[in-house]
C-alpha positions in Angstrom: -12.5 1.2 -1.8 -12.8 -2.6 -1.9 -11.2 -2.7 -5.3 -8.2 -0.8 -4.2 -7.9 -2.9 -1.0 -7.5 -6.0 -3.1 -4.4 -4.4 -4.7 -2.7 -3.7 -1.3 -0.6 -6.9 -1.2 2.9 -7.3 0.0 4.3 -8.0 -3.5 2.5 -4.9 -4.8 4.0 -2.7 -2.1 7.5 -4.0 -2.6 7.4 -3.9 -6.3 6.3 -0.3 -6.6 8.3 1.0 -3.6 11.4 -1.1 -4.0 13.7 2.0 -3.5 12.1 2.8 -0.1 12.2 -0.9 0.8 15.9 -1.3 0.0 16.8 2.1 1.5 15.4 1.2 4.9 17.1 -2.2 5.0 20.4 -0.7 3.9 20.1 2.2 6.4 19.5 -0.1 9.4 22.2 -2.5 8.3 24.7 0.4 8.0 23.6 1.7 11.4 24.2 -1.7 12.9 27.7 -1.8 11.3 28.5 1.6 12.7 27.3 0.6 16.1 29.6 -2.5 16.0 32.5 -0.1 15.2 32.0 2.7 17.7 30.6 0.6 20.6 33.2 0.1 23.3 34.3 -3.6 23.8 32.8 -5.7 26.5 34.3 -8.9 27.7 32.6 -11.9 29.4 34.2 -14.2 31.9 32.5 -17.5 32.6 33.0 -20.0 35.4 31.5 -23.4 35.2 30.0 -24.9 38.4 28.8 -28.4 39.2 25.6 -29.2 41.1 25.3 -32.5 42.9 21.8 -33.6 42.1 22.1 -36.8 44.1 21.3 -35.0 47.4 18.3 -36.3 49.3 17.5 -35.2 52.8 16.5 -37.9 55.3 15.6 -35.4 58.0 12.4 -34.0 56.7 13.4 -30.3 56.9 14.2 -29.9 53.2 12.6 -26.9 51.5 12.4 -28.1 47.9 16.2 -28.6 47.7 15.7 -32.3 46.8 17.0 -33.7 43.6 16.8 -32.6 39.9 16.1 -29.3 38.3 14.7 -27.4 41.3 18.2 -27.5 42.9 19.8 -26.1 39.7 17.1 -23.4 39.5 17.9 -22.5 43.1 21.6 -21.9 42.4 20.9 -20.1 39.1 18.8 -17.6 41.1 21.4 -17.5 43.9 24.1 -16.2 41.5 22.4 -12.8 41.1 21.1 -12.5 44.6 22.1 -9.3 46.6 23.7 -11.5 49.3 26.1 -13.2 46.8 26.9 -9.9 45.0 27.6 -8.1 48.3 29.8 -11.1 49.5 31.7 -11.2 46.2 32.6 -7.5 46.3 33.5 -7.4 50.1 34.6 -10.9 51.0 38.2 -10.7 50.0 37.8 -12.7 46.8 39.4 -9.8 44.8 43.0 -9.3 45.8 44.3 -5.8 46.4 47.2 -6.4 44.0 44.8 -6.8 41.0 43.3 -3.3 41.5 39.8 -4.6 40.7 37.0 -3.3 42.8 33.2 -3.6 42.5 30.0 -3.0 44.3 26.8 -5.0 44.5 24.9 -2.2 42.7 27.2 -2.0 39.7 27.7 -5.8 39.6 24.0 -6.7 39.5 23.5 -5.7 35.9 26.6 -7.6 34.8 26.0 -11.1 36.3 24.1 -13.8 34.5 23.7 -17.5 35.2 22.1 -20.3 33.2 21.9 -24.1 33.0 24.5 -25.7 30.8 23.8 -28.2 28.1 24.6 -31.1 30.3 22.4 -31.8 33.4 23.9 -30.8 36.7 26.1 -28.0 35.3 25.5 -24.2 35.5 27.6 -21.3 34.1 28.1 -18.1 35.9 29.1 -15.1 33.6 30.2 -11.6 34.3 30.7 -8.8 31.8 33.3 -6.1 32.2 35.3 -3.6 30.2 38.5 -5.8 30.3 39.2 -9.5 29.9 41.1 -9.8 33.2 38.4 -8.0 35.2 35.6 -10.1 33.7 37.4 -13.3 34.7 38.3 -12.1 38.2 34.7 -11.0 38.9 33.3 -14.3 37.6 35.6 -16.3 39.9 34.7 -14.0 42.8 31.0 -14.6 42.2 31.4 -18.3 42.0 33.3 -18.5 45.2 30.8 -16.2 46.9 28.0 -18.6 45.8 29.7 -21.5 47.5 30.2 -19.6 50.7 26.7 -18.2 50.6 25.4 -21.7 50.0 27.2 -22.9 53.1 25.8 -20.0 55.2 22.3 -20.8 53.9 22.8 -24.5 54.8 23.9 -23.6 58.3 20.9 -21.4 58.8 18.7 -24.2 57.3 19.8 -26.8 59.8 20.3 -24.5 62.7 16.8 -25.0 64.3 17.1 -28.8 64.2 20.8 -28.7 65.4 19.9 -26.5 68.3 17.0 -28.7 69.3 19.1 -31.9 69.1 22.0 -30.3 71.1 19.6 -29.2 73.8 18.1 -32.7 73.9 21.6 -34.1 74.3 22.3 -31.8 77.3 19.0 -32.7 78.9 19.5 -36.4 78.4 23.1 -36.1 79.7 21.8 -34.4 82.8 19.2 -37.1 83.3 21.9 -39.8 82.9 24.1 -38.1 85.4 21.3 -37.8 87.9 20.3 -41.4 87.4 23.9 -42.6 87.8 24.0 -40.7 91.1 20.9 -42.5 92.3 22.2 -45.9 91.4 25.5 -45.1 93.2 23.6 -44.3 96.4 21.7 -47.6 96.2 24.6 -49.9 95.9 25.5 -52.0 99.0 22.0 -52.0 100.4 20.5 -55.5 100.2 17.0 -54.3 100.7 17.0 -52.1 97.6 17.7 -54.7 95.0 14.4 -54.2 93.3 14.7 -50.5 93.2 18.3 -50.7 92.0 17.3 -53.0 89.1 14.6 -50.5 88.2 17.0 -47.6 88.4 19.6 -49.4 86.2 16.8 -50.1 83.7 16.0 -46.4 83.6 19.6 -45.5 83.1 19.9 -47.9 80.2 16.8 -46.3 78.6 18.3 -42.8 79.1 21.6 -43.9 77.6 19.8 -45.4 74.6 17.9 -42.1 74.0 21.2 -40.3 74.3 22.8 -42.5 71.7 19.8 -42.1 69.4 19.9 -38.3 69.7 23.7 -38.3 69.2 23.3 -40.3 66.1 20.8 -37.8 64.8 23.3 -35.0 65.4 25.9 -36.9 63.4 23.4 -37.5 60.6 22.5 -33.8 60.6 26.2 -33.0 60.3 26.5 -35.3 57.3 23.4 -33.7 55.7 24.9 -30.3 56.2 28.2 -31.3 54.6 26.4 -32.8 51.6 24.4 -29.6 51.3 27.6 -27.6 51.3 29.2 -30.0 48.7 26.1 -29.8 46.4 27.7 -26.8 44.7 31.4 -26.6 43.6 33.5 -24.9 41.0 34.4 -27.2 38.2 36.2 -24.7 35.9 37.4 -21.3 36.9 36.9 -18.4 34.5 39.9 -17.4 32.3 40.4 -14.0 30.6 38.6 -14.3 27.2 40.6 -13.8 24.1 38.0 -11.7 22.2 35.3 -9.3 23.4 31.8 -10.6 23.8 30.3 -7.4 22.5 30.2 -5.9 20.0 30.1 -8.9 17.6 30.0 -7.5 14.0 28.4 -10.6 12.5 25.6 -10.6 15.1 25.1 -6.8 14.8 24.9 -7.0 11.0 22.5 -10.0 11.2 20.3 -8.1 13.7 20.4 -4.9 11.6 19.5 -6.9 8.5 16.6 -8.7 10.1 15.4 -5.5 11.8 15.7 -3.6 8.6 13.6 -6.3 6.8 10.9 -6.1 9.4 10.8 -2.3 9.5 11.0 -2.0 5.7 8.0 -4.4 5.3 6.0 -2.5 7.9 6.8 1.0 6.5 6.3 -0.1 2.9 2.9 -1.6 3.7 1.8 1.5 5.6 3.0 3.9 2.8 1.3 1.7 0.2 -1.9 1.8 2.3 -1.9 5.6 2.8 -0.7 6.5 -0.7 -3.5 5.9 -3.3 -1.5 7.1 -6.3 -1.8 4.8 -9.3 1.4 2.9 -10.2 0.3 0.3 -12.7 -2.5 -0.8 -14.9 -4.0 -3.0 -12.2 -4.7 0.0 -10.0 -6.1 1.9 -12.9 -8.4 -1.0 -13.9 -9.7 -1.2 -10.4 -10.3 2.6 -10.2 -11.9 3.0 -13.7 -13.7 -0.3 -13.8 -13.2 -0.5 -17.6 -12.5 -3.7 -19.5 -9.7 -2.1 -21.5 -6.7 -0.6 -19.8 -3.4 0.1 -21.6 -0.1 1.8 -20.6 1.6 4.2 -23.0 4.5 6.7 -22.9 4.0 10.3 -23.9 7.4 10.4 -25.6 6.3 7.4 -27.7 3.2 9.3 -28.7 5.2 12.3 -29.8 7.8 10.2 -31.7 5.1 8.0 -33.3 7.3 5.2 -34.4 5.9 1.9 -35.5 6.6 0.3 -32.1 5.0 3.2 -30.3 1.8 3.0 -32.2 1.1 -0.6 -31.2 -0.7 0.3 -27.8 -2.9 2.8 -29.6 -3.7 0.3 -32.4 -4.6 -2.3 -29.8 -6.8 0.3 -28.0 -8.5 1.3 -31.3 -9.1 -2.4 -32.2 -10.8 -3.1 -28.9 -12.9 0.0 -29.1 -14.1 -0.9 -32.6 -14.9 -4.4 -31.4 -17.4 -3.1 -28.9 -18.4 0.0 -30.8 -18.2 -0.8 -34.6 -19.7 2.6 -35.6 -17.3 4.6 -33.5 -17.1 8.1 -34.9 -16.7 10.3 -31.8 -14.3 9.8 -28.9 -13.6 11.8 -25.8 -10.2 11.8 -24.1 -10.8 12.9 -20.5 -8.0 13.6 -18.0 -8.5 12.3 -14.5 -6.7 15.4 -13.1 -5.5 18.7 -14.4 -1.9 17.5 -14.8 -2.7 14.8 -17.4 -1.1 15.4 -20.9 -4.1 14.7 -23.2 -2.7 16.0 -26.5 -0.1 13.2 -27.0 -2.6 10.6 -26.1 -5.1 12.0 -28.7 -2.3 12.2 -31.2 -1.5 8.5 -30.8 -5.1 7.5 -31.1 -5.5 9.7 -34.1 -2.4 8.3 -35.7 -3.6 4.8 -35.3 -6.8 5.7 -37.1 -5.0 7.6 -39.8 -2.8 4.5 -40.5 -6.1 2.6 -41.2 -7.1 5.1 -43.8 -9.4 7.3 -41.7 -9.6 11.0 -41.6 -9.3 12.3 -38.1 -9.9 15.6 -36.3 -8.8 16.4 -32.8 -10.8 19.1 -30.9 -9.2 21.0 -28.1 -11.8 23.1 -26.3 -9.1 25.0 -24.5 -7.1 25.9 -27.6 -7.6 29.3 -29.3 -9.9 29.6 -32.3 -7.6 28.8 -35.2 -6.7 25.8 -37.4 -3.2 24.4 -37.2 -3.5 23.0 -40.7 -4.1 19.8 -42.5 -1.7 17.2 -44.0 -2.7 14.5 -46.5 -1.0 11.1 -46.5 -0.2 9.0 -49.6 -3.6 7.4 -49.5 -5.6 10.5 -48.7 -5.6 10.1 -44.9 -6.0 13.4 -43.1 -5.4 14.7 -39.5 -6.8 18.2 -38.6 -6.5 20.1 -35.3 -8.9 22.9 -34.6 -11.2 24.3 -31.9 -14.8 23.1 -31.4 -17.5 23.6 -34.1 -15.5 21.9 -36.8 -16.5 21.9 -40.4 -16.0 19.1 -42.8 -16.7 15.4 -42.8 -14.3 13.2 -40.7 -14.3 9.5 -39.9 -13.2 10.1 -36.3 -13.5 13.1 -34.1 -11.4 13.1 -30.9 -12.4 15.7 -28.2 -10.1 16.6 -25.4 -11.7 17.3 -22.0 -10.5 18.3 -18.5 -11.7 16.4 -15.4 -15.4 17.0 -14.9 -15.0 17.7 -11.2 -12.8 20.7 -12.0 -14.3 21.9 -15.3 -17.9 21.3 -16.4 -16.9 21.4 -20.0 -16.5 17.7 -20.1 -20.1 17.1 -19.1 -21.3 19.7 -21.7 -19.4 17.8 -24.3 -20.9 14.5 -23.4 -23.2 14.6 -26.4 -20.2 15.0 -28.7 -18.7 11.6 -27.8 -19.9 8.1 -28.4 -17.5 6.8 -25.8 -14.8 8.2 -23.4 -11.3 7.2 -22.5 -9.9 8.3 -19.1 -6.2 9.2 -19.0 -4.1 8.9 -15.8 -0.4 9.4 -15.1 1.5 6.8 -13.3 2.9 7.9 -9.9 0.8 11.1 -9.9 -2.9 10.5 -10.5 -4.7 9.2 -7.5 -7.2 6.3 -7.3 -9.9 8.7 -6.0 -9.4 11.1 -8.9 -10.0 8.4 -11.5 -13.0 7.1 -9.6 -14.6 10.5 -9.4 -14.0 11.2 -13.0 -15.4 7.9 -14.2 -18.5 8.3 -12.0 -19.1 11.8 -13.2 -18.9 10.8 -16.8 -21.2 7.9 -16.4 -23.7 10.1 -14.5 -23.4 12.5 -17.5 -24.6 9.7 -19.8 -21.3 8.9 -21.5 -19.9 5.4 -21.7 -16.3 5.0 -20.3 -14.9 2.3 -22.5 -11.2 2.4 -21.7 -8.5 3.9 -19.6 -4.9 4.8 -20.5 -2.0 5.0 -18.1 0.8 7.4 -19.1 4.0 6.1 -17.6 5.9 9.4 -18.2 6.5 12.0 -15.5 4.0 14.7 -15.7 5.0 18.0 -17.3 4.4 21.4 -16.0 1.0 23.0 -16.9 1.2 24.5 -20.3 1.5 28.3 -20.4 -1.4 30.5 -21.7 -1.7 31.0 -25.4 0.4 33.9 -26.6 -1.1 34.2 -30.1 1.6 32.4 -32.0 -0.1 29.0 -32.0 3.2 27.3 -31.0 1.7 25.5 -28.0 -1.4 24.1 -29.8 -1.0 20.4 -30.2 2.7 20.3 -31.3 2.5 16.6 -31.7 -0.1 17.0 -34.6 2.4 19.2 -36.3 5.0 16.4 -36.0 2.6 14.0 -37.7 2.6 16.2 -40.8 6.4 16.3 -40.8 6.5 12.5 -40.5 4.1 12.2 -43.4 6.4 14.1 -45.6 9.7 12.4 -44.5 8.5 8.8 -44.8 7.6 8.0 -48.5 6.0 4.7 -47.6 4.0 6.2 -44.8 0.3 5.3 -44.5 -0.1 6.8 -41.1 2.0 8.3 -38.3 3.0 5.0 -36.9 4.1 3.1 -40.0 
């Protein structure tokens, strides 16, 4: 079905299934609006915190907490850490008078943190079912982050601090011992050289002690700067409006989602459904150079405007078959209404002064009658084996794959026209009908698409003749009512 695949475009799917497309978009948009109404409100409290990015450790123990973005990323991850959440809910940040309680498990899904637009700033947000609770929890989390950061800093510098303090104690013990040695040497003239050496050692120990003490002081400065790297710049305040639901955002999401889903569903339905919806699909299925669309009701009324498509079809057929005298009208399926189509084609020929006979192999063996126009034009309806001389004989035939009568009548037609009904006949049915006719030796020169809804199958003949081509009987009435009439469509 390469021909059909070329028709399966987005514009084709939307154009022929616009009601489905619009219904899906409208449905999802309405659902989004209902969700915005029935969803309970959720408030978001946000505290703004400052990150001092000028920190640089001179001690060599830093673990990626240098300057720039890594420090911000560290605090963003810290906000939702279990240690901070546990501290925020149990550290006394929520006063008993407020009546607000929480747990790390329930708070974990409500906390979010992100970098602000300006460098060195982060926002810590908490969602809750009330504005006051959201603000209180956001402030509790921000304070817990500062305390947790201080605890982490203390743990970070603890190994170095313990080592330096132990060194100070050791050096102090050595200094004390050396001072005692020097005190014992004083007053002994024979120990001047040893005394000078002992004093020199004491000075060296004191210098080492001062250096170590300076390192302890530097470490304390580093720890304070680590603690001050994070601070609260703006506390959270109760928000005036709920964060969720936001009707505008919900409707926008519903509209966009509906558009995406509608496009997908429409394309899938268009791919799976091979019913013919327009003349492009019929042309691809039949492979004929001439394809027209007509309405059954226009064929039955036979006004001047209604006859134009049939006149165009007749003119094109005569251009390729100048000696056209026999024509088969074949339905692509059992539901096609062939009689009005044959009536319209016959009326176009009658208007040109031809005598026309329409043969219905499924009609009972009787003649409906004949009517003569002002210029001698004649339309006759009867069963096969007609008698008389007619300029054009139109034979009705069912689909060849359901009734072999169409192939048996192949010799009675110069060319064939395949009839399909828009929205009912399938691409595969037209393709099978056309291939069967061509294999039977008949040329399929045109295809007609009926744009009316198919009627119910006609009831069996009851002997009255009332159901045998009623449109032909209307032709005769029109001939008598219109004094200037040269054919059914004038």
